[in-house]
Backbone of each chain as ProteinMPNN parsed JSONL, in Angstrom:
{"seq_chain_A": "MKIQILGTGCAKCKQLTENAETAAREMGLDYELEKVTDIAEIVKFGVMTTPALAVDGKVKLIGKVATPAEIRALLS", "coords_chain_A": {"N_chain_A": [[-9.48, -25.063, 3.838], [-11.335, -22.788, 2.317], [-12.19, -20.946, -0.066], [-13.369, -17.932, -1.151], [-14.556, -16.407, -4.084], [-15.668, -13.368, -4.633], [-18.282, -11.7, -6.796], [-19.664, -10.724, -10.121], [-18.672, -11.925, -12.555], [-17.109, -10.814, -14.105], [-14.066, -9.668, -16.354], [-12.358, -8.614, -14.291], [-12.994, -10.533, -11.975], [-12.584, -12.992, -13.02], [-10.002, -13.059, -13.127], [-9.323, -12.518, -10.514], [-9.773, -14.973, -9.5], [-8.364, -16.99, -10.68], [-5.769, -15.951, -10.028], [-5.973, -16.462, -6.951], [-6.394, -19.217, -7.045], [-3.837, -19.62, -8.508], [-2.08, -19.076, -5.987], [-3.088, -20.418, -4.207], [-2.3, -22.807, -5.468], [0.134, -23.171, -5.564], [0.927, -22.796, -2.438], [0.338, -25.554, -1.867], [-2.214, -25.7, -0.405], [-5.029, -27.323, 0.381], [-7.743, -26.923, -0.747], [-11.173, -25.375, -1.542], [-12.599, -23.904, -3.925], [-14.895, -21.191, -3.933], [-17.157, -19.694, -6.586], [-19.056, -16.579, -6.123], [-21.667, -15.123, -7.258], [-24.244, -14.049, -6.992], [-25.632, -10.683, -6.988], [-26.572, -10.199, -4.27], [-26.233, -12.386, -2.32], [-23.577, -11.771, -2.4], [-23.362, -9.127, -1.107], [-24.563, -9.721, 1.534], [-21.941, -10.229, 2.543], [-20.783, -7.809, 3.328], [-19.547, -6.156, 1.622], [-18.78, -3.41, -0.754], [-17.663, -3.195, -2.746], [-16.718, -4.946, -5.842], [-14.109, -6.841, -7.442], [-14.161, -9.126, -5.008], [-12.671, -11.102, -2.26], [-13.014, -13.791, -0.082], [-11.935, -15.535, 2.841], [-12.502, -18.305, 4.213], [-15.196, -17.784, 5.091], [-14.577, -15.186, 5.822], [-13.927, -11.55, 4.939], [-11.198, -10.654, 3.159], [-10.244, -9.367, 1.125], [-10.977, -6.791, -1.115], [-11.929, -4.752, -3.586], [-10.065, -5.494, -5.694], [-7.744, -6.523, -8.015], [-5.921, -9.106, -6.655], [-2.451, -9.635, -6.842], [-0.647, -13.272, -7.125], [0.812, -13.037, -5.243], [0.546, -11.595, -3.453], [-1.932, -12.688, -2.59], [-1.236, -14.932, -1.911], [-0.203, -14.009, 0.647], [-2.666, -13.336, 2.177], [-3.603, -15.847, 2.442], [-2.249, -16.972, 3.892]], "CA_chain_A": [[-9.727, -23.495, 3.54], [-12.61, -22.505, 1.551], [-11.644, -19.45, -0.834], [-14.612, -17.592, -2.084], [-14.877, -15.036, -5.21], [-16.94, -12.46, -4.766], [-18.147, -10.754, -7.852], [-20.567, -11.062, -11.1], [-18.233, -12.767, -13.451], [-16.531, -10.285, -14.836], [-12.471, -10.337, -16.325], [-11.576, -8.59, -13.147], [-13.404, -11.47, -10.923], [-12.152, -13.952, -13.474], [-8.647, -12.784, -13.188], [-8.691, -12.737, -9.338], [-10.027, -16.36, -9.483], [-7.231, -17.185, -11.554], [-4.83, -15.777, -9.327], [-6.36, -17.431, -5.711], [-6.059, -20.587, -7.492], [-2.48, -19.923, -8.443], [-1.52, -18.784, -4.628], [-3.491, -21.587, -3.156], [-1.666, -24.207, -5.483], [1.962, -22.757, -4.469], [1.059, -22.988, -1.145], [0.05, -26.574, -1.126], [-3.389, -25.923, 0.163], [-6.043, -28.255, 0.511], [-8.578, -25.78, -0.589], [-12.1, -25.18, -2.07], [-12.884, -22.503, -3.926], [-16.345, -21.279, -4.79], [-17.513, -18.023, -7.002], [-20.075, -16.347, -5.46], [-22.223, -13.963, -8.414], [-25.367, -13.619, -6.975], [-25.065, -9.83, -5.76], [-27.924, -10.391, -2.977], [-25.242, -12.894, -1.323], [-21.943, -10.671, -2.093], [-24.056, -7.888, -0.106], [-24.36, -10.005, 2.83], [-21.001, -10.191, 2.966], [-20.696, -6.404, 3.734], [-18.83, -5.997, 0.402], [-19.329, -2.439, -1.54], [-17.046, -2.829, -4.252], [-16.166, -6.18, -6.26], [-14.295, -7.942, -7.298], [-13.601, -9.466, -3.52], [-11.837, -12.42, -1.81], [-13.162, -14.377, 1.283], [-10.907, -16.903, 2.938], [-13.218, -18.9, 5.392], [-15.923, -17.072, 5.238], [-14.133, -13.814, 6.065], [-13.496, -11.2, 3.385], [-9.764, -10.126, 3.021], [-9.655, -8.086, -0.275], [-12.166, -5.767, -1.5], [-12.227, -4.138, -4.843], [-8.924, -4.991, -6.155], [-7.06, -8.146, -8.406], [-4.654, -9.066, -6.135], [-1.413, -10.681, -7.818], [-0.681, -14.581, -6.506], [2.189, -13.119, -4.33], [-0.505, -10.815, -2.71], [-3.133, -13.458, -2.226], [-0.506, -15.729, -0.645], [-0.101, -13.374, 2.219], [-3.888, -13.567, 2.434], [-3.586, -17.201, 2.86], [-0.993, -17.739, 5.097]], "C_chain_A": [[-10.691, -23.412, 2.361], [-12.376, -20.78, 0.939], [-12.962, -19.369, -1.603], [-14.108, -16.18, -2.969], [-15.863, -14.396, -5.191], [-17.431, -11.362, -5.885], [-19.297, -11.531, -9.12], [-20.175, -11.677, -12.469], [-17.723, -11.737, -14.523], [-14.887, -10.735, -15.701], [-11.977, -9.988, -15.036], [-11.861, -9.989, -12.069], [-12.474, -12.727, -11.861], [-10.408, -14.224, -13.275], [-7.975, -13.059, -11.786], [-8.95, -14.197, -9.037], [-8.953, -17.301, -10.044], [-5.955, -17.259, -10.509], [-4.898, -16.326, -7.739], [-5.772, -18.539, -6.411], [-4.315, -20.792, -7.755], [-1.827, -19.969, -6.951], [-1.809, -20.291, -3.906], [-2.426, -22.971, -3.789], [-0.284, -24.342, -5.146], [2.168, -23.274, -3.531], [0.868, -24.096, -0.734], [-1.203, -26.73, -0.514], [-4.123, -26.999, -0.161], [-7.32, -27.286, 0.622], [-9.806, -25.954, -1.26], [-12.242, -23.672, -2.255], [-14.274, -21.957, -4.813], [-16.351, -19.556, -5.166], [-18.936, -17.522, -6.425], [-20.671, -15.011, -6.64], [-23.626, -13.518, -7.992], [-25.094, -12.353, -6.251], [-25.575, -9.547, -4.726], [-26.818, -11.097, -1.941], [-23.846, -12.29, -1.552], [-22.819, -9.297, -0.992], [-23.852, -8.398, 1.28], [-23.083, -10.214, 3.381], [-20.15, -8.978, 3.653], [-19.541, -5.595, 2.408], [-19.374, -4.639, -0.506], [-18.975, -2.242, -2.393], [-16.471, -4.45, -4.405], [-15.207, -6.04, -7.04], [-13.596, -8.443, -5.292], [-13.293, -10.951, -3.244], [-12.376, -12.745, -0.064], [-12.541, -15.662, 1.469], [-12.058, -17.382, 4.455], [-14.304, -17.985, 5.894], [-15.892, -15.552, 5.456], [-13.532, -12.679, 5.043], [-11.986, -10.872, 3.854], [-9.742, -9.079, 1.918], [-10.993, -7.734, -0.838], [-11.675, -4.856, -2.854], [-11.046, -3.906, -5.53], [-8.561, -6.325, -6.622], [-6.172, -8.315, -8.086], [-3.824, -9.688, -6.98], [-1.539, -12.447, -6.231], [-0.207, -14.16, -5.149], [1.051, -12.256, -3.345], [-1.681, -12.003, -1.676], [-2.117, -14.763, -1.274], [-0.123, -15.383, 0.936], [-1.141, -13.368, 2.695], [-4.024, -14.653, 2.898], [-2.931, -17.491, 3.912], [-1.355, -17.017, 6.583]], "O_chain_A": [[-10.561, -24.237, 1.456], [-12.431, -19.727, 1.575], [-13.509, -20.19, -2.34], [-13.465, -15.213, -2.558], [-16.93, -14.762, -5.685], [-16.972, -10.22, -5.833], [-19.67, -12.7, -9.015], [-20.991, -11.925, -13.357], [-17.961, -11.901, -15.72], [-14.524, -11.911, -15.707], [-11.225, -10.793, -14.486], [-10.909, -10.412, -11.412], [-11.647, -13.358, -11.203], [-9.791, -15.289, -13.284], [-6.85, -13.514, -11.577], [-8.195, -14.654, -8.179], [-8.899, -18.459, -9.629], [-5.312, -18.269, -10.223], [-3.806, -16.636, -7.263], [-4.56, -18.723, -6.294], [-3.647, -21.751, -7.368], [-1.052, -20.897, -6.72], [-1.04, -21.028, -3.289], [-1.913, -23.844, -3.088], [0.312, -25.283, -4.622], [3.106, -24.043, -3.321], [1.026, -24.283, 0.472], [-1.437, -27.842, -0.04], [-3.74, -27.651, -1.132], [-7.839, -26.921, 1.677], [-9.688, -27.028, -1.852], [-12.138, -22.703, -1.503], [-14.584, -22.229, -5.973], [-15.897, -18.59, -4.552], [-19.864, -18.33, -6.367], [-19.983, -13.996, -6.751], [-24.159, -12.621, -8.645], [-24.513, -12.41, -5.167], [-25.11, -8.597, -4.096], [-26.518, -10.528, -0.891], [-23.02, -12.45, -0.654], [-22.188, -8.809, -0.054], [-23.175, -7.796, 2.113], [-22.984, -10.382, 4.597], [-19.133, -9.115, 4.332], [-18.916, -4.546, 2.563], [-20.482, -4.816, -1.012], [-19.447, -1.38, -3.135], [-15.948, -5.089, -3.492], [-15.244, -4.932, -7.576], [-12.657, -7.923, -4.689], [-13.667, -11.859, -3.987], [-12.127, -12.032, 0.908], [-12.522, -16.612, 0.686], [-12.214, -16.717, 5.479], [-14.269, -17.496, 7.023], [-16.86, -14.802, 5.328], [-12.596, -13.042, 4.331], [-11.755, -10.878, 5.063], [-9.156, -8.003, 2.03], [-11.942, -8.512, -0.928], [-10.663, -4.21, -2.584], [-10.711, -2.803, -5.962], [-8.887, -7.294, -5.937], [-5.223, -7.928, -8.767], [-4.328, -10.325, -7.906], [-2.099, -12.602, -5.146], [-0.608, -14.674, -4.105], [0.989, -12.754, -2.221], [-2.019, -12.006, -0.492], [-2.403, -15.284, -0.196], [0.125, -16.064, 1.932], [-1.039, -13.392, 3.921], [-4.65, -14.659, 3.958], [-3.231, -18.335, 4.756], [-0.706, -17.311, 7.587]]}, "seq_chain_B": "MKITSKCSCSGSPDLLFCCSGAADTAEIGDRAVRLLHKAKDAKMFCLAGIAGGVELIMTNTQAAGRLIVVDGCDSDCAKLTMEKSGFTGFSHFRVTDLGWEKGKTPVTEERITEAAERLRQILAAAPVSAEA", "coords_chain_B": {"N_chain_B": [[-0.859, -5.775, -11.992], [-2.883, -4.981, -14.67], [-5.901, -4.843, -16.079], [-7.749, -4.195, -18.794], [-10.257, -4.797, -19.821], [-13.389, -4.243, -21.041], [-15.544, -4.191, -17.734], [-18.05, -5.493, -15.317], [-17.857, -5.28, -12.843], [-18.342, -3.664, -9.399], [-18.413, -0.62, -9.285], [-16.122, 1.756, -7.158], [-17.226, 3.003, -4.265], [-17.92, 6.202, -2.996], [-17.08, 7.731, 0.271], [-18.203, 8.997, 3.474], [-17.012, 10.353, 6.16], [-17.442, 11.576, 9.724], [-17.306, 13.195, 12.331], [-19.444, 13.441, 13.93], [-19.531, 14.557, 16.403], [-20.523, 15.845, 20.128], [-21.171, 18.97, 19.859], [-22.726, 21.611, 18.793], [-22.035, 22.759, 15.84], [-20.759, 19.962, 15.292], [-23.199, 18.598, 14.801], [-24.425, 19.65, 12.803], [-22.674, 19.065, 10.695], [-22.965, 16.152, 10.85], [-25.877, 15.944, 10.02], [-25.47, 17.422, 7.501], [-23.861, 15.35, 6.41], [-25.475, 12.842, 6.231], [-27.802, 13.975, 4.974], [-26.725, 14.101, 2.064], [-25.919, 11.484, 2.257], [-28.697, 10.15, 2.202], [-29.717, 11.103, -0.103], [-28.008, 9.827, -2.356], [-25.471, 10.789, -2.76], [-23.289, 10.081, -1.985], [-21.516, 7.492, 0.316], [-22.447, 7.459, 3.734], [-20.015, 6.388, 6.385], [-18.928, 4.583, 9.059], [-17.045, 6.29, 11.202], [-16.072, 5.167, 13.877], [-15.818, 2.6, 13.302], [-13.475, 2.616, 11.925], [-11.798, 3.675, 13.788], [-11.81, 1.665, 15.854], [-10.503, -0.105, 14.174], [-12.149, -2.102, 12.793], [-12.148, -4.971, 10.403], [-13.738, -5.436, 7.849], [-14.857, -2.911, 7.887], [-12.206, -1.285, 7.321], [-11.693, -2.323, 5.257], [-12.924, -2.522, 3.301], [-13.13, 0.842, 3.222], [-10.475, 1.036, 2.467], [-10.804, 0.398, -0.383], [-12.188, 2.168, -1.325], [-13.733, 5.22, -3.271], [-14.054, 8.428, -3.74], [-12.754, 9.718, -0.266], [-14.03, 11.655, 2.141], [-14.109, 13.695, 5.177], [-15.432, 14.981, 7.711], [-15.006, 17.173, 9.892], [-16.721, 19.159, 13.058], [-15.411, 20.676, 14.255], [-12.037, 22.898, 14.863], [-10.707, 20.789, 16.234], [-10.31, 18.474, 15.131], [-10.975, 15.898, 15.32], [-12.212, 13.757, 13.715], [-10.578, 14.099, 11.561], [-8.033, 13.179, 12.286], [-8.751, 10.801, 13.571], [-9.037, 9.261, 10.965], [-6.078, 9.529, 10.016], [-4.842, 8.053, 12.465], [-5.081, 5.589, 11.439], [-3.922, 4.998, 9.208], [-5.123, 6.284, 6.971], [-4.76, 8.919, 4.954], [-5.12, 10.148, 2.042], [-7.289, 11.669, 1.668], [-10.046, 14.407, 1.361], [-10.654, 16.834, 3.553], [-13.217, 18.445, 5.161], [-13.946, 21.623, 7.428], [-16.439, 22.049, 9.408], [-16.942, 24.464, 11.278], [-15.416, 26.247, 9.333], [-16.957, 27.423, 7.81], [-17.488, 29.693, 8.705], [-18.68, 29.688, 11.162], [-19.764, 29.602, 14.573], [-18.753, 27.283, 16.987], [-20.525, 26.008, 19.649], [-22.135, 28.331, 19.375], [-23.872, 28.325, 17.448], [-26.688, 27.436, 16.637], [-28.526, 24.695, 15.28], [-29.659, 24.594, 12.429], [-32.071, 23.973, 9.576], [-31.57, 25.76, 7.308], [-28.302, 25.95, 7.778], [-27.61, 23.177, 7.741], [-28.534, 22.839, 5.216], [-26.636, 24.378, 3.996], [-24.249, 23.455, 4.507], [-23.727, 20.995, 3.374], [-24.031, 21.805, 0.948], [-21.926, 23.01, 0.529], [-20.402, 20.372, 1.211], [-20.998, 18.849, -1.143], [-19.558, 20.453, -3.06], [-16.997, 20.098, -2.458], [-16.843, 16.941, -2.668], [-17.256, 16.829, -5.268], [-14.873, 17.912, -6.105], [-12.596, 16.012, -5.235], [-9.837, 13.877, -5.204], [-9.714, 10.987, -6.469], [-9.52, 8.22, -4.183], [-8.907, 5.398, -4.046], [-6.984, 2.47, -4.999], [-7.79, 0.775, -7.89]], "CA_chain_B": [[-1.303, -6.418, -13.043], [-4.142, -4.032, -15.003], [-7.022, -4.995, -17.182], [-8.553, -3.33, -19.287], [-11.076, -5.039, -20.669], [-14.904, -3.832, -19.946], [-15.846, -4.748, -16.163], [-19.259, -5.223, -15.005], [-17.745, -5.421, -11.483], [-19.134, -2.608, -9.123], [-17.717, 0.531, -8.873], [-15.742, 1.787, -5.571], [-18.305, 4.049, -3.592], [-17.145, 7.494, -2.43], [-17.206, 7.451, 1.827], [-17.802, 10.313, 4.039], [-16.75, 9.937, 7.565], [-17.905, 12.805, 10.264], [-16.42, 13.026, 13.598], [-20.849, 13.235, 14.776], [-19.763, 14.808, 17.579], [-21.66, 16.532, 20.979], [-21.43, 20.236, 19.661], [-23.769, 21.888, 17.532], [-21.318, 22.442, 14.547], [-20.542, 18.742, 14.507], [-24.168, 17.907, 14.203], [-24.774, 20.154, 11.399], [-21.589, 18.126, 9.925], [-23.616, 14.789, 10.515], [-26.996, 16.201, 9.183], [-25.284, 17.477, 6.316], [-23.828, 14.177, 6.082], [-26.676, 12.513, 6.017], [-28.052, 14.662, 3.529], [-25.867, 13.153, 1.009], [-26.04, 9.562, 2.026], [-29.979, 9.593, 1.517], [-29.122, 11.802, -1.985], [-27.033, 8.833, -2.496], [-24.059, 11.45, -3.557], [-21.913, 9.444, -1.572], [-21.892, 6.76, 1.232], [-21.652, 7.977, 5.112], [-19.349, 5.329, 6.765], [-18.784, 4.638, 10.275], [-15.506, 6.11, 11.794], [-16.134, 4.265, 14.767], [-15.374, 1.425, 12.835], [-12.264, 3.348, 11.849], [-11.213, 3.847, 15.315], [-11.756, 0.236, 16.41], [-9.788, -1.083, 13.392], [-13.133, -3.299, 11.875], [-11.521, -5.268, 9.234], [-14.561, -5.166, 6.874], [-14.879, -1.662, 7.562], [-10.732, -0.816, 7.247], [-11.046, -3.143, 3.658], [-13.781, -1.305, 2.265], [-12.578, 2.034, 2.869], [-8.684, 0.857, 1.407], [-11.402, 0.034, -1.569], [-12.997, 3.255, -1.522], [-13.254, 5.99, -4.355], [-13.223, 9.332, -2.683], [-12.531, 9.995, 0.984], [-14.537, 12.915, 2.716], [-13.659, 13.487, 6.093], [-16.093, 16.016, 8.014], [-14.959, 17.745, 11.445], [-17.28, 20.252, 13.602], [-14.583, 22.197, 14.75], [-10.766, 22.581, 14.726], [-9.902, 19.609, 17.103], [-9.987, 17.714, 14.022], [-11.042, 14.628, 15.991], [-12.376, 12.448, 12.468], [-9.251, 13.687, 10.411], [-6.885, 12.494, 13.321], [-8.625, 9.231, 13.62], [-8.456, 8.577, 9.901], [-4.837, 9.639, 10.086], [-4.161, 7.363, 12.827], [-5.533, 4.531, 11.041], [-3.418, 4.893, 8.042], [-5.819, 7.096, 6.007], [-3.96, 10.198, 4.304], [-5.503, 10.179, 0.354], [-8.966, 12.231, 1.695], [-10.345, 15.42, 1.485], [-11.119, 17.636, 4.788], [-14.029, 19.558, 5.763], [-14.326, 21.6, 8.726], [-18.0, 23.173, 9.569], [-16.356, 26.044, 11.287], [-14.878, 27.035, 8.052], [-18.085, 28.173, 6.831], [-17.894, 31.026, 9.529], [-19.537, 29.878, 12.295], [-18.915, 29.133, 15.786], [-18.467, 26.224, 18.088], [-21.312, 26.422, 20.711], [-22.592, 29.322, 19.467], [-24.364, 28.267, 16.301], [-27.711, 26.709, 16.465], [-28.488, 23.735, 14.484], [-31.158, 25.143, 11.644], [-32.11, 23.436, 8.396], [-30.639, 26.137, 6.766], [-27.295, 25.81, 7.923], [-27.52, 21.838, 7.071], [-28.38, 22.712, 3.46], [-25.668, 25.007, 3.151], [-23.112, 22.603, 4.339], [-24.297, 20.086, 2.53], [-23.71, 22.054, -0.577], [-20.121, 22.629, 0.835], [-19.634, 18.901, 1.254], [-21.057, 18.789, -2.635], [-18.627, 20.865, -4.154], [-15.622, 19.522, -1.937], [-17.029, 15.914, -3.143], [-17.04, 17.041, -6.705], [-13.48, 18.412, -6.75], [-11.917, 15.274, -4.308], [-9.568, 13.229, -5.958], [-10.228, 9.565, -5.967], [-8.114, 7.696, -3.504], [-8.556, 3.863, -3.863], [-6.61, 1.609, -5.953], [-8.51, 0.058, -9.218]], "C_chain_B": [[-2.727, -5.342, -13.582], [-4.643, -4.975, -15.988], [-7.843, -4.661, -17.559], [-9.894, -3.565, -19.943], [-12.782, -4.25, -20.031], [-15.08, -4.502, -19.111], [-16.988, -4.268, -16.145], [-19.121, -5.093, -13.304], [-18.269, -3.683, -10.997], [-17.99, -1.346, -8.612], [-17.687, 0.936, -7.453], [-16.826, 3.049, -5.153], [-17.239, 5.22, -2.904], [-18.17, 7.229, -0.807], [-17.097, 8.9, 1.98], [-17.654, 9.779, 5.078], [-17.104, 11.575, 8.268], [-17.728, 12.397, 11.721], [-18.39, 13.086, 14.551], [-20.626, 13.631, 16.148], [-20.54, 15.429, 18.667], [-21.786, 17.897, 20.607], [-22.503, 20.611, 18.347], [-23.028, 21.936, 15.937], [-21.43, 20.935, 14.014], [-21.921, 18.275, 14.5], [-24.328, 18.648, 12.89], [-24.007, 19.18, 10.433], [-22.281, 16.835, 9.71], [-24.857, 15.094, 9.651], [-26.632, 16.804, 7.92], [-24.805, 16.412, 5.381], [-24.339, 13.02, 5.441], [-27.62, 12.449, 5.204], [-27.661, 13.793, 2.148], [-25.929, 11.796, 0.895], [-27.38, 9.474, 1.466], [-30.083, 10.202, -0.041], [-28.373, 10.485, -2.437], [-25.84, 9.383, -3.489], [-22.97, 11.044, -3.362], [-22.798, 8.343, 0.369], [-21.494, 7.46, 2.621], [-21.458, 6.499, 5.656], [-19.228, 5.517, 8.133], [-17.46, 4.694, 10.904], [-15.622, 5.686, 13.31], [-15.742, 2.818, 14.609], [-13.669, 1.727, 12.541], [-11.454, 3.332, 13.022], [-11.006, 2.69, 16.03], [-10.944, -0.58, 15.736], [-10.641, -2.102, 12.826], [-12.676, -3.573, 10.638], [-12.25, -5.206, 8.156], [-14.546, -3.924, 6.782], [-13.218, -0.901, 6.824], [-10.968, -1.315, 5.356], [-11.924, -2.35, 3.078], [-13.746, 0.193, 1.871], [-11.481, 2.148, 2.29], [-9.777, 0.796, 0.014], [-11.636, 1.465, -1.992], [-12.959, 4.225, -3.042], [-13.14, 7.315, -3.5], [-13.337, 9.52, -1.016], [-13.152, 11.225, 1.061], [-14.645, 12.718, 4.251], [-14.504, 15.077, 6.832], [-15.543, 16.283, 9.59], [-15.911, 19.245, 11.566], [-16.695, 21.263, 13.791], [-12.915, 21.675, 14.568], [-10.09, 21.82, 15.665], [-9.672, 18.738, 16.168], [-9.887, 16.048, 14.14], [-11.276, 13.413, 14.507], [-10.786, 12.395, 11.769], [-8.019, 13.052, 11.21], [-7.213, 11.126, 13.421], [-8.337, 8.655, 12.36], [-6.68, 8.535, 9.422], [-4.278, 8.55, 10.967], [-4.088, 6.188, 12.149], [-4.443, 4.142, 9.643], [-3.757, 5.848, 6.737], [-5.095, 8.43, 5.25], [-4.723, 10.8, 3.163], [-7.092, 10.712, 0.741], [-9.198, 13.89, 2.006], [-10.967, 15.892, 2.777], [-12.27, 18.319, 4.9], [-14.424, 20.162, 7.095], [-15.643, 22.511, 8.797], [-17.464, 24.435, 10.02], [-16.11, 27.228, 10.638], [-15.728, 28.0, 7.209], [-18.372, 29.642, 8.006], [-18.39, 30.787, 10.957], [-18.769, 28.899, 13.236], [-19.304, 28.123, 16.781], [-19.29, 26.401, 19.176], [-21.963, 27.32, 20.947], [-23.45, 29.291, 17.855], [-25.563, 27.002, 16.376], [-27.814, 25.634, 15.156], [-30.061, 24.322, 13.375], [-31.254, 24.055, 10.231], [-31.206, 24.185, 7.444], [-29.13, 25.821, 6.412], [-27.093, 24.151, 7.337], [-27.424, 22.187, 6.108], [-27.294, 23.547, 3.293], [-24.069, 24.073, 3.534], [-23.168, 21.531, 3.611], [-23.99, 20.415, 1.053], [-22.181, 22.481, -0.581], [-19.536, 21.328, 0.57], [-20.305, 18.715, -0.644], [-19.74, 19.147, -3.321], [-17.139, 19.788, -3.661], [-15.783, 17.822, -2.803], [-16.653, 15.871, -4.88], [-15.365, 17.158, -7.199], [-12.351, 17.195, -6.04], [-11.172, 14.636, -5.235], [-9.82, 11.793, -5.33], [-8.976, 8.944, -5.718], [-7.796, 6.125, -3.398], [-7.857, 3.184, -5.155], [-7.576, 0.765, -7.062], [-8.369, -1.222, -9.182]], "O_chain_B": [[-3.534, -5.012, -12.712], [-3.94, -5.764, -16.62], [-8.894, -4.679, -16.918], [-10.535, -2.682, -20.513], [-13.094, -3.881, -18.899], [-14.856, -5.685, -19.368], [-17.316, -3.174, -16.604], [-20.092, -4.851, -12.587], [-18.503, -2.757, -11.774], [-17.07, -1.33, -7.795], [-18.588, 0.736, -6.638], [-17.07, 3.956, -5.95], [-16.104, 5.066, -2.452], [-19.316, 6.801, -0.664], [-16.481, 9.746, 1.332], [-18.109, 8.64, 5.182], [-17.062, 12.592, 7.576], [-18.037, 11.282, 12.139], [-18.454, 12.759, 15.736], [-21.345, 13.191, 17.045], [-21.626, 15.716, 18.164], [-22.824, 18.291, 21.137], [-22.86, 20.002, 17.339], [-23.437, 21.237, 15.009], [-21.893, 20.569, 12.934], [-21.876, 17.138, 14.032], [-24.337, 17.956, 11.872], [-24.583, 18.582, 9.524], [-22.279, 16.344, 8.581], [-24.915, 14.527, 8.56], [-27.536, 16.741, 7.087], [-25.032, 16.323, 4.175], [-23.899, 12.385, 4.483], [-28.209, 11.472, 4.743], [-28.339, 13.021, 1.47], [-25.977, 11.086, -0.109], [-27.511, 8.867, 0.403], [-30.567, 9.567, -0.977], [-28.437, 10.666, -3.653], [-25.372, 8.858, -4.5], [-21.927, 11.262, -3.979], [-23.808, 8.432, 1.066], [-20.386, 7.987, 2.725], [-22.287, 5.597, 5.531], [-19.421, 6.67, 8.519], [-16.776, 3.704, 11.163], [-14.757, 6.326, 13.908], [-15.426, 2.035, 15.505], [-12.79, 0.994, 12.995], [-10.318, 2.861, 12.97], [-10.065, 2.641, 16.823], [-10.547, -1.626, 16.249], [-10.051, -3.059, 12.324], [-12.699, -2.711, 9.759], [-11.57, -4.891, 7.18], [-14.245, -3.489, 5.67], [-13.251, -0.082, 5.905], [-10.458, -0.7, 4.419], [-11.553, -1.459, 2.314], [-14.095, 0.722, 0.816], [-11.25, 3.143, 1.602], [-9.205, 1.43, -0.873], [-11.205, 1.833, -3.084], [-12.133, 3.892, -3.892], [-12.269, 7.383, -2.634], [-14.508, 9.354, -0.676], [-12.93, 12.001, 0.131], [-15.202, 11.701, 4.665], [-14.125, 16.178, 6.432], [-15.777, 15.404, 10.419], [-15.958, 20.146, 10.728], [-17.058, 22.43, 13.643], [-12.546, 20.541, 14.263], [-8.93, 22.115, 15.952], [-8.65, 18.08, 16.362], [-9.204, 15.23, 13.523], [-10.576, 12.41, 14.362], [-10.057, 11.437, 11.513], [-7.12, 12.458, 10.614], [-6.338, 10.261, 13.392], [-7.562, 7.7, 12.316], [-6.171, 7.704, 8.671], [-3.291, 7.975, 10.509], [-2.995, 5.624, 12.199], [-4.316, 2.988, 9.233], [-3.009, 6.115, 5.797], [-6.257, 8.805, 5.406], [-5.002, 11.993, 3.278], [-8.042, 10.198, 0.151], [-8.521, 14.485, 2.844], [-11.948, 15.225, 3.106], [-11.922, 19.379, 4.38], [-15.105, 19.503, 7.881], [-15.733, 23.598, 8.227], [-17.489, 25.423, 9.285], [-16.295, 28.422, 10.873], [-15.474, 28.878, 6.384], [-19.352, 30.387, 7.987], [-18.465, 31.693, 11.787], [-17.891, 28.046, 13.107], [-20.356, 28.32, 17.388], [-18.717, 27.155, 19.962], [-22.458, 27.567, 22.047], [-23.558, 30.345, 17.227], [-25.292, 25.816, 16.185], [-27.166, 25.843, 14.13], [-31.237, 24.353, 13.738], [-30.265, 23.351, 10.029], [-30.286, 23.631, 6.842], [-28.699, 25.534, 5.295], [-26.312, 24.032, 6.394], [-26.298, 22.065, 5.624], [-26.867, 23.439, 2.144], [-23.038, 24.123, 2.863], [-22.046, 21.281, 3.171], [-23.759, 19.596, 0.163], [-21.402, 22.313, -1.519], [-18.509, 21.11, -0.073], [-19.378, 18.239, -1.3], [-19.018, 18.387, -3.967], [-16.499, 19.001, -4.358], [-14.848, 17.508, -3.54], [-15.957, 15.063, -5.496], [-14.805, 16.71, -8.2], [-11.171, 17.435, -6.298], [-11.704, 14.689, -6.344], [-10.044, 11.494, -4.157], [-7.916, 8.925, -6.345], [-6.798, 5.638, -2.867], [-8.282, 3.451, -6.279], [-8.136, -0.148, -6.455], [-8.836, -1.92, -10.081]]}, "name": "protein", "num_of_chains": 2, "seq": "MKIQILGTGCAKCKQLTENAETAAREMGLDYELEKVTDIAEIVKFGVMTTPALAVDGKVKLIGKVATPAEIRALLSMKITSKCSCSGSPDLLFCCSGAADTAEIGDRAVRLLHKAKDAKMFCLAGIAGGVELIMTNTQAAGRLIVVDGCDSDCAKLTMEKSGFTGFSHFRVTDLGWEKGKTPVTEERITEAAERLRQILAAAPVSAEA"}
């Protein structure tokens, strides 16, 4: 599974990254995590607000620092 | 969880949805919305995407700042579409509330400008609907 965090690298993006890693570890997933910080790349996802989270290239969350529990629901 | 440090994340855009229906008053609403979109006062977004439950459009809308929904007449198709899709925290503008009658209101630049000005007022007064 590929998890991508879309954001320019601010505190919210970092927190979302940490929470996503926590969720993936808790679920025992075999995952790859990528931080997408280039705004041109982020726009290609169709995202208008960051931070955002994509799973296997599909945007699941926009404009919110989701908790690990919320992210678990998105990963399952 | 609340993060209070200064953040470089992009702000949530204000979104405009319009019925863009067949009637003259709907056309006025549509063109007024496009005026605001082009002026970057807010972003016009696809009501059809809401009706179709298109995931990316739904998710972006959930993350939006202010939501303004425009209808050309009192059928309120755009309002009903938004509500049916679970969106309730929006401001609503009905073009016929400007005193114009559906089917008897020629589309003019003056009317489009008047509707756009009313939309700007509604936008300024609208509550922010998205979670931060």
